[in-house]
N, C-alpha and C positions, 0 to 999 in steps of 0.2 A: 305548610307544616302539617304533618299527619295528625289525624284525630285518633288518639289511642283508644277511644271508646269504640270506634268502628273497627279498629284493628282487633280489639278484644272480641267483638261480635264474630268476626271472621275466624278467629282462633277457636271460639266455642263451637262454631258451626263445623269446622273441620274435625275437631275432637268428637263431636256428636255423630258425625257421619261414620267415622271409623268404629266407634263403640257400637253403633247400631248394626253395622255390617257383621261385627263379630258376634253380638248377642242376639240379634233379631228381635229386640224388644220393641214392639209396636208403640208402646207408650212414649218412647223417645221422640217419635215423629209428631206427637201432639204437644209434648212439652216444649220442643224447640224445632220448628219446621225449617231445618237447616238449609235445604236446597233453595227455597224461596228467599231466605235471608241472603244467601250468597249471590243470587241473581239480582236482588235489590241493591246490594253493595256494588256489584259490578255495573249495574245501570247508572248509579250515581257517578262512578269513576268514568264511565264512558261519556256521559254528558259533559263532565269536566274536561275530558280530552278533546271532545269536539269543539268546545268553547275556546280552547287554547289554540288548536291547530286546524280545525275544520275537518273536511273529509279525509285528509291524509291520516287522521287518527285511526281510521279503520285499518289501514295497513300496519300501523304501529302496533295496534292491539293484536292483530294476527301474528305479527312478528314475535310478540311476547308469548302467544298462546301455543303455536305449533311446534317449536323446537323440542319441548319436553315430550310431546306426543311422538315425535320422530325417534327420540331415544328409546321410548317404550317399544315402538314398532320395530326398531332395529333388533331388539331382543326377541320379541314374541312372534312376529310375522314369520321369520325363518323357522322357528320352532313349530308353528302351526303348519307351515308348508311341508315340513318333514313328517308331520303326523296326520296327514290326510286332507289338508285344506287345498282345494284346487287352485292352480295358478291361473287367474283370469284377470282381465283389465280392472275388475272391481277392487283388486288388491290396492290399486292406486288411491282408493279412498282413505287409506291409512296416512296419506300425505295431507289431504285436505278433506276431513270427514263431513261433507255437506249431506251425506246420508250415512246410515250405519255401515261401517266397513265390514267386510266378510270375516268370519271366524269359524273355527271348527267347534266341536262339542265342548272340550275343556276351555278353549280360548274364549268362547262366548260367555261363559260364566266368569272367568278370571278377569276379562276385559269389559265386563258389562257396564262399567261406569263411563264408557266412552260417550254415552248418550249426552252427558253434560257438556262435553266439548262440541258435539253436534249442535245442540241448542244454542250454546254460547256463540258459536260461529254465525249461525243465522241471525241471532239478536244483534251481534256487532254489525253485520251487513245491513240490517234494517234500520240501524240507529240514526243515521243522518236524516233520512226521511221522517222517521218516527218522531225525532226530537223537534223538527219543524212543525209537524202536525200537532204535537203535544203543546207547543207554545202558542199555537193559534187557537186550539180548542182543547184545553186540558181534560175536562171531564169526559166529553165524548170519546176522545182518544184512549183515556184510561179505561173506560167501560167496554171498549171494543173487544179486547181479548177475553174478558169474562163473559161477554155475550156470545162470542164464538164458542167458548167451551160449553156454555149452557145449551146452545143449539146442537152441539155434538152429543152431549150427555143425554139429552132428551130424545135422541134418535131422529132429529129433523135432518141431520146431515150424516147419514150412515156411511160407513166405509171411509171416513176421513183419514188421510195419511197421518202417520205418527208425528211428523214435524208440525202439521197444522194443529193437531190436538195439543201439543206441548207449547205452541205459541199461545193457545188459550190458557193453558195451565200456568206457565211461568212468565210470559211476557208482561203480564199485569204487574208482577213483582218488579221486573226490569223498569217499567214505566213509573212505578212508585219510587224507584231510585232516581229517575229524572226529577220527580216532584221534590225529593229530598235535596238534590243538588240545587234546584232553582229556589229553594226556600219556601215552597208552597206549603209543605207539611208544617213547618215551623210557624208560618203565619196563620194557620188555622187555630183558632182558639180552642181551649179545652171543651167549650160548650158544643163545638162541632166535631172535633176529632174523636173525643172519647165516646160519645154516643154512636158515631159512625163505626168505630171499632167494635163496640158492644153489639151493634146490630149485625155486622158482618160475622163476628165470632159466634153469635147465637144461631144465625142462619147456617154457618158452616158446621157447627156442632150438631144441629138438628139433622142435616143431611148425612153427616158421618154416622150418627147413631141409627138412622133408619136405612142406611145403605152400606152395611158392612161388606168388606171385600173378602177375598180368599184367606187373608191373614187376620181377619177380624177388623179392628179399628186402626189398621195401619194406613196412614194417609197416602202412601204410595199406590194403594189400590182404589182410592176414593177421590177421583180427580176434582170434581166440583167442590166437595167438602174441603179438600186440600187447598184449593185456590182461595176460597172464602176465609177459612181459618188462618191461612198464612197472611192474607191481606190485613186482617185484624191485628195479627202479631206484629207485622211490619209497621203499621200505623203507630203502635204503641212504643216499640223498642227503637225504631229508627225515626219515626215522626217526632219523638220527643228526645232525640239523641242530644246529650250535652256537647258543648263545644270541644271538650277534651276529657281525659281521664288520667290526670297526672299521677294518681295513686297507683296506677298499673306499674309504673317504673320505680315506685318506692320500694317494691319488693324485687330485688335483682333477679331472682329465679323466675318469677312470673313475667317480668318485663322481657327477659331474654327469650322465654318460651313463646311469648306473643310475637316478638320480632321474628324468630326463626320460622314459626308456622306461617306467618304472613308472607315472608320472603320465599317460602318453599311450599306454599299451599297447593300449587298444581302438581308438584312432584309427589307430595304425600297423597293427594287424592287419586292420582293415576296408579300408584304402586301399591296402595294398601290392599286392594281387593285380591290381586294375585296371591298375596301372603295369606289372606283369610281363607281362600280356597285351598291352598296348598297345606295349611296347617290343620284344617278340619279333620281329614282322615287320620293324620298322624296323631293328634291329641286324643282322638276317639280310641285309638289302639291302646293308649295307656290309661284309659278310663276317665278322662276329663270331659264329661258329657255336658251338653247344654243345660242340663238340669242341676248341675253342680255349681254353686256360686264360686267356689274356689277354682274350679276348672275354668269357668268363664273369665275370672280375673287373670288367671295365668295366660289364657288365650289373648286377652287384651294387651297384657304386658309384652308377650312375644311378638304380636303384630306391630305394636309401636316400636319395639326394639329393632325388628327387621326393617321396618320402614325408615327408622332413623339411620341405619347403616346404609341403605341404598340412597337415601337422601344425601348423605355425606359423599357418596360416590358420584352421583350424577346431578345433584341439586344445583350445582354451580351453573348448569345450563340455563337456569332461570335468570341468573345474574347476567350471563352473556346476552340472552335475549332482550333483557332490559337495558343493555349497554352499561352495566355496572361492573366494577372490578370483581372478578369471581372470588368467592369466599367459601371456605370449607364449612364454616358454621357462622351464619350471619349474626350481626348484633354486637360483635366484639369491638374493642377500641381499635380504631385504625390510626396509625401514626403517620404523620406527614414527614417528608424528608427533614424539615426544620425541627419537628418534634423528636425525630430519631437522633439528630445531631445534638439537640439539647440534652437528651437523656443519656448520650454516650459518656462513659467515664473520661475524665480529663487525663491526659498523658502525664507522666512524671515530670516534675519541674526540674530544670537543670540544677546541678549541684551549686549550692551557695546562693540560689535565687532568693531564698527566704531572708538572707542577711544583707542583700544588696538592694537598696531602694532605688527605683528607677524614677527619676523626676519626670513629671508630666510636662509635655510641651506647653508653652504659654500660647494661648489663643486669644484673639481679639474678643472683647466683651460682647460685641454685637453677635458674633457667631454663637457663643455659648448661650446667650439669651434666646436666640432663634431655635436652638435645639431643645431647650426646655419647653418652649411653647408648643413645638411639634409633638412632643411626647405626651 
C-alpha cells in the first residue's frame, strides 16, 4: 500500500521545482531542497524493488525511466538537428543518457533538466552493489559520497568529471533513501537523529553563508552546502515520516492532484522547462517582468497549464512503461466489467410481468443452507 505522506513529498518537490524554474527564487532551494528529496524517495523505492526482484529491478527501473525521455527526444532532437545541431554518434545518448546528450544553443537551455535522468541512471546502475555495501557497513557507505564531494570541493581532486561530482552531491540522498527503506532512520531515537540533523544543518548553512554562488544563496551553486543542508532536511522529513497520511485523500482535489503528479512526475519534470524557456520572451513583450508579482503568477499558471496539456497528450507513456492500463488523467474511478454490468440500467420488463408472480423453484434445504454460509 502506498504511503501518501511520501506521495505528498514528491508532489511538493515537483511543484517546487517548476515554481523555482519560473521565478528563479533562490530561497525556494533552502526552504525545500527538492532534488535531494526526490533522489531520497527514489533510493527508497529502488531498495524496495531490489528486495522484491533482485538485480532485474535495474532493467525494470530503466524501462520505466527511458520511454518518457524518448518521447521528448522524438520532438526536440529533430528540431535541434534542423537548427544547427551536428548529426554525430553522440546523438544516440538521447536514447540512454549515461552522459550529457548533445544539444544546440536553445536546446541546451530548454532541455537542461536532463542531468537528473543522467544521475538517476547512474544511481540505478550502482544500486545493487551499493545496497550490499550499505547493509554490510551502513555508516562508512553513507559517508563515502559526502567525503568524495568534500575532496572535490576543497580542490584535492581537481577536474573531477560532472558525474563524479554529482555522485558526491546526490548519491548520499539516495543512500538515505536506502536507510529509510531498511528502517534505520526510524530506529534512530530522537536523541540521535535530531542532533545529527541540527549539526548537519548548521554545517551546511555555515558553508552556504560563507560561500555564496553566482546567484547568491542558491543551493544549486553551492554543492557542499547543498549536500549537508539537504541531508539534514531528509533526516527530519523522511526520517520521521509517518506510516501514512490519510488526510491527503479527505480533500478530493488535493488527493487527485497528488495522485496525478506522482503518476506523471517524469513527464511534468521533463516538459516544464521547455515551456519556461519559450514563455519568457513572450511574456516579457507584454510587460510581465520577473519583478512583477502578478506577472510571475501569470507565468506560473501558464507553465502549469501548458504542462498539463502536454501531460494529457503523452503522459500515458508512463502508464505503459509501468505496465499499467493507460489513463488520460490518473486517479479516477476505474470500473471493472462486473462493476459496469451492475451499473448498467436494467432493460424494460415484459408487459404484464409486474402482475404475474413467478413461483420460486423448491430447493433442498441443505443447498439453501450452504449458500447462506458461503455468502
